[in-house]
MARKOL-276278 format. One record per residue (C-alpha): x, y, z; residue number from 0. Coordinates in nm, 4 decimals. Layout:
{x = X	y = Y	z = Z	num = NUM}
...
end
This chain:
{x = 15.1831	y = 14.5916	z = 6.5344	num = 0}
{x = 15.1230	y = 14.3192	z = 6.2830	num = 1}
{x = 15.2970	y = 14.0691	z = 6.5067	num = 2}
{x = 15.0755	y = 14.1678	z = 6.7932	num = 3}
{x = 14.7658	y = 14.1098	z = 6.5776	num = 4}
{x = 14.8705	y = 13.7534	z = 6.4950	num = 5}
{x = 14.9538	y = 13.6750	z = 6.8546	num = 6}
{x = 14.6003	y = 13.7708	z = 6.9601	num = 7}
{x = 14.4570	y = 13.5310	z = 6.7019	num = 8}
{x = 14.6641	y = 13.2460	z = 6.8415	num = 9}
{x = 14.5548	y = 13.3132	z = 7.1973	num = 10}
{x = 14.1797	y = 13.3156	z = 7.1183	num = 11}
{x = 13.9904	y = 13.0278	z = 7.2729	num = 12}
{x = 13.7130	y = 12.8526	z = 7.0731	num = 13}
{x = 13.5860	y = 12.5286	z = 6.9284	num = 14}
{x = 13.6822	y = 12.3843	z = 6.5978	num = 15}
{x = 13.4276	y = 12.2491	z = 6.3547	num = 16}
{x = 13.5387	y = 11.8907	z = 6.4269	num = 17}
{x = 13.4877	y = 11.9398	z = 6.8014	num = 18}
{x = 13.1362	y = 12.0772	z = 6.7479	num = 19}
{x = 13.0431	y = 11.7892	z = 6.5149	num = 20}
{x = 13.1761	y = 11.5374	z = 6.7686	num = 21}
{x = 12.9768	y = 11.6921	z = 7.0559	num = 22}
{x = 12.6566	y = 11.6995	z = 6.8464	num = 23}
{x = 12.7121	y = 11.3344	z = 6.7506	num = 24}
{x = 12.7637	y = 11.2246	z = 7.1132	num = 25}
{x = 12.4643	y = 11.4300	z = 7.2276	num = 26}
{x = 12.2485	y = 11.2702	z = 6.9541	num = 27}
{x = 12.3496	y = 10.9205	z = 7.0646	num = 28}
{x = 12.2641	y = 10.9993	z = 7.4285	num = 29}
{x = 11.9224	y = 11.1419	z = 7.3298	num = 30}
{x = 11.8530	y = 10.8423	z = 7.1034	num = 31}
{x = 11.9381	y = 10.5991	z = 7.3845	num = 32}
{x = 11.7167	y = 10.7907	z = 7.6296	num = 33}
{x = 11.4225	y = 10.7914	z = 7.3891	num = 34}
{x = 11.4706	y = 10.4186	z = 7.3205	num = 35}
{x = 11.4741	y = 10.3352	z = 7.6912	num = 36}
{x = 11.1619	y = 10.5455	z = 7.7466	num = 37}
{x = 10.9823	y = 10.3762	z = 7.4543	num = 38}
{x = 11.0668	y = 10.0258	z = 7.5781	num = 39}
{x = 10.9630	y = 10.1147	z = 7.9341	num = 40}
{x = 10.6350	y = 10.2604	z = 7.8094	num = 41}
{x = 10.5580	y = 9.9498	z = 7.6021	num = 42}
{x = 10.6435	y = 9.7205	z = 7.8928	num = 43}
{x = 10.4237	y = 9.9206	z = 8.1286	num = 44}
{x = 10.1306	y = 9.8980	z = 7.8843	num = 45}
{x = 10.1737	y = 9.5200	z = 7.8580	num = 46}
{x = 10.1861	y = 9.4813	z = 8.2368	num = 47}
{x = 9.8706	y = 9.6904	z = 8.2777	num = 48}
{x = 9.6922	y = 9.4856	z = 8.0092	num = 49}
{x = 9.7913	y = 9.1586	z = 8.1778	num = 50}
{x = 9.6742	y = 9.2934	z = 8.5122	num = 51}
{x = 9.3367	y = 9.3948	z = 8.3645	num = 52}
{x = 9.3079	y = 9.0523	z = 8.2006	num = 53}
{x = 9.3768	y = 8.8708	z = 8.5271	num = 54}
{x = 9.1499	y = 9.0978	z = 8.7276	num = 55}
{x = 8.8517	y = 9.0692	z = 8.4951	num = 56}
{x = 8.9024	y = 8.6966	z = 8.4318	num = 57}
{x = 8.9127	y = 8.6272	z = 8.8053	num = 58}
{x = 8.5999	y = 8.8388	z = 8.8545	num = 59}
{x = 8.4067	y = 8.6460	z = 8.5878	num = 60}
{x = 8.5152	y = 8.3090	z = 8.7245	num = 61}
{x = 8.4366	y = 8.4033	z = 9.0828	num = 62}
{x = 8.0937	y = 8.5339	z = 8.9888	num = 63}
{x = 7.9908	y = 8.2088	z = 8.8189	num = 64}
{x = 8.1476	y = 7.9900	z = 9.0871	num = 65}
{x = 7.9916	y = 8.1737	z = 9.3797	num = 66}
{x = 7.6457	y = 8.1671	z = 9.2282	num = 67}
{x = 7.6736	y = 7.7974	z = 9.1370	num = 68}
{x = 7.7932	y = 7.7135	z = 9.4877	num = 69}
{x = 7.4786	y = 7.8687	z = 9.6320	num = 70}
{x = 7.2394	y = 7.7432	z = 9.3615	num = 71}
{x = 6.9263	y = 7.5579	z = 9.4709	num = 72}
{x = 6.8360	y = 7.3831	z = 9.1481	num = 73}
{x = 7.0416	y = 7.2960	z = 8.8432	num = 74}
{x = 6.8457	y = 7.2785	z = 8.5198	num = 75}
{x = 7.0765	y = 7.2004	z = 8.2310	num = 76}
{x = 7.4017	y = 7.2621	z = 8.0595	num = 77}
{x = 7.3249	y = 7.3770	z = 7.7085	num = 78}
{x = 7.4556	y = 7.1104	z = 7.4752	num = 79}
{x = 7.3135	y = 6.8327	z = 7.6910	num = 80}
{x = 7.1451	y = 6.7713	z = 8.0224	num = 81}
{x = 7.3711	y = 6.7843	z = 8.3240	num = 82}
{x = 7.2622	y = 6.4360	z = 8.4304	num = 83}
{x = 7.4132	y = 6.2900	z = 8.1127	num = 84}
{x = 7.7529	y = 6.4450	z = 8.1936	num = 85}
{x = 7.7767	y = 6.6293	z = 7.8632	num = 86}
{x = 7.9835	y = 6.9423	z = 7.8415	num = 87}
{x = 7.8392	y = 7.2640	z = 7.7084	num = 88}
{x = 7.8912	y = 7.6333	z = 7.6632	num = 89}
{x = 7.6104	y = 7.7595	z = 7.8889	num = 90}
{x = 7.4542	y = 7.6633	z = 8.2211	num = 91}
{x = 7.1054	y = 7.7200	z = 8.3581	num = 92}
{x = 7.0123	y = 7.6931	z = 8.7247	num = 93}
{x = 6.8075	y = 7.8456	z = 9.0023	num = 94}
{x = 7.0080	y = 8.0766	z = 9.2243	num = 95}
{x = 6.9712	y = 8.1181	z = 9.6020	num = 96}
{x = 6.6646	y = 8.3430	z = 9.5483	num = 97}
{x = 6.5025	y = 8.0694	z = 9.3353	num = 98}
{x = 6.5380	y = 8.2948	z = 9.0297	num = 99}
{x = 6.6225	y = 8.1314	z = 8.6979	num = 100}
{x = 6.9801	y = 8.2144	z = 8.6040	num = 101}
{x = 7.1708	y = 8.1457	z = 8.2850	num = 102}
{x = 7.5384	y = 8.2042	z = 8.2086	num = 103}
{x = 7.6582	y = 8.1772	z = 7.8483	num = 104}
{x = 7.8974	y = 8.3123	z = 7.5890	num = 105}
{x = 7.7222	y = 8.5924	z = 7.4086	num = 106}
{x = 7.7490	y = 8.8687	z = 7.1555	num = 107}
{x = 7.7919	y = 9.2304	z = 7.2644	num = 108}
{x = 7.4157	y = 9.2615	z = 7.3248	num = 109}
{x = 7.3988	y = 8.9683	z = 7.5687	num = 110}
{x = 7.2302	y = 8.7245	z = 7.3298	num = 111}
{x = 7.3719	y = 8.3740	z = 7.3797	num = 112}
{x = 7.6062	y = 8.2778	z = 7.0989	num = 113}
{x = 7.8579	y = 7.9919	z = 7.1273	num = 114}
{x = 8.1030	y = 8.1968	z = 6.9183	num = 115}
{x = 8.0459	y = 8.5207	z = 7.1106	num = 116}
{x = 8.3236	y = 8.7189	z = 7.2742	num = 117}
{x = 8.1417	y = 8.8099	z = 7.5944	num = 118}
{x = 8.0074	y = 8.6374	z = 7.9042	num = 119}
{x = 7.6438	y = 8.7074	z = 7.9801	num = 120}
{x = 7.4257	y = 8.6434	z = 8.2824	num = 121}
{x = 7.0551	y = 8.6456	z = 8.1984	num = 122}
{x = 7.1223	y = 8.8289	z = 7.8703	num = 123}
{x = 7.3349	y = 9.0985	z = 8.0340	num = 124}
{x = 7.7017	y = 9.1254	z = 7.9329	num = 125}
{x = 7.9389	y = 9.0985	z = 8.2305	num = 126}
{x = 8.2820	y = 9.1708	z = 8.0852	num = 127}
{x = 8.4113	y = 9.4910	z = 7.9324	num = 128}
{x = 8.4976	y = 9.5254	z = 7.5662	num = 129}
{x = 8.8669	y = 9.5338	z = 7.6650	num = 130}
{x = 8.8628	y = 9.1685	z = 7.7731	num = 131}
{x = 8.7068	y = 8.9095	z = 7.5434	num = 132}
{x = 8.5944	y = 8.5558	z = 7.6234	num = 133}
{x = 8.7499	y = 8.3168	z = 7.3722	num = 134}
{x = 8.6214	y = 7.9923	z = 7.5283	num = 135}
{x = 8.3742	y = 7.8754	z = 7.7909	num = 136}
{x = 8.3212	y = 7.5092	z = 7.8763	num = 137}
{x = 8.1181	y = 7.3570	z = 8.1581	num = 138}
{x = 8.1577	y = 6.9945	z = 8.2675	num = 139}
{x = 8.0012	y = 6.7742	z = 8.5331	num = 140}
{x = 8.1351	y = 6.4592	z = 8.6966	num = 141}
{x = 7.8761	y = 6.2676	z = 8.8934	num = 142}
{x = 7.5160	y = 6.1675	z = 8.8539	num = 143}
{x = 7.3060	y = 6.4262	z = 9.0347	num = 144}
{x = 7.0617	y = 6.1744	z = 9.1804	num = 145}
{x = 7.3046	y = 5.9767	z = 9.3952	num = 146}
{x = 7.6328	y = 6.1625	z = 9.4513	num = 147}
{x = 7.7606	y = 6.5077	z = 9.5220	num = 148}
{x = 7.8093	y = 6.6518	z = 9.1715	num = 149}
{x = 8.1157	y = 6.8497	z = 9.0769	num = 150}
{x = 8.0775	y = 7.1223	z = 8.8158	num = 151}
{x = 8.3952	y = 7.2350	z = 8.6402	num = 152}
{x = 8.4025	y = 7.5668	z = 8.4594	num = 153}
{x = 8.6841	y = 7.6495	z = 8.2208	num = 154}
{x = 8.7114	y = 8.0011	z = 8.0883	num = 155}
{x = 8.9634	y = 8.1460	z = 7.8458	num = 156}
{x = 8.9937	y = 8.5239	z = 7.8167	num = 157}
{x = 9.2165	y = 8.7515	z = 7.6114	num = 158}
{x = 9.2838	y = 9.1219	z = 7.5989	num = 159}
{x = 9.1275	y = 9.3047	z = 7.3045	num = 160}
{x = 9.4467	y = 9.4576	z = 7.1647	num = 161}
{x = 9.7707	y = 9.3608	z = 6.9962	num = 162}
{x = 9.8711	y = 9.1644	z = 7.3051	num = 163}
{x = 9.8625	y = 8.7954	z = 7.2189	num = 164}
{x = 9.8371	y = 8.6657	z = 7.5762	num = 165}
{x = 9.5410	y = 8.4564	z = 7.6827	num = 166}
{x = 9.4482	y = 8.3630	z = 8.0351	num = 167}
{x = 9.3035	y = 8.0194	z = 8.1012	num = 168}
{x = 9.1004	y = 7.9870	z = 8.4206	num = 169}
{x = 8.9431	y = 7.6734	z = 8.5581	num = 170}
{x = 8.7463	y = 7.6145	z = 8.8745	num = 171}
{x = 8.5503	y = 7.3214	z = 9.0119	num = 172}
{x = 8.2462	y = 7.3840	z = 9.2257	num = 173}
{x = 8.0782	y = 7.1258	z = 9.4451	num = 174}
{x = 7.7075	y = 7.1675	z = 9.3854	num = 175}
{x = 7.5077	y = 7.1167	z = 9.7038	num = 176}
{x = 7.2470	y = 6.8434	z = 9.6918	num = 177}
{x = 6.9678	y = 6.9259	z = 9.9342	num = 178}
end
């Protein structure tokens, strides 16, 4: 009977402590790799979405200024110097197609023109969201307005308001119509 008892112990199936530790170790490595891949994918997705928002809002701001300048009926001045003297500036004043005075400038979050502001304002109203900040706005002209078709160049630099270090530089030249 004693022999039979020992034989049953030898025939029992089970896992040893070393096998269990090895399986837990392998399982931990697989979980760690899965979590790492998920974390990297999540971070990459956030960066792509931030870049998309930056491009979308930057293009919107540039298109808004360009379209309104293209249809303007009277150009007043570029702040920092009169347009006719070909000086660059950080704001532009003109009459739009409705003959309403219009001014674009860098501003603070309340829409007050400030050459160090982080927003773009049209007639003291902020145009961009707080997620995208304007880091530079320059406006240039090429020709004398009295004799030639003037060309107005707008350069705009925007960045996302987060840890992302990317900036987007946009530039567009608009032929101002001389009537």
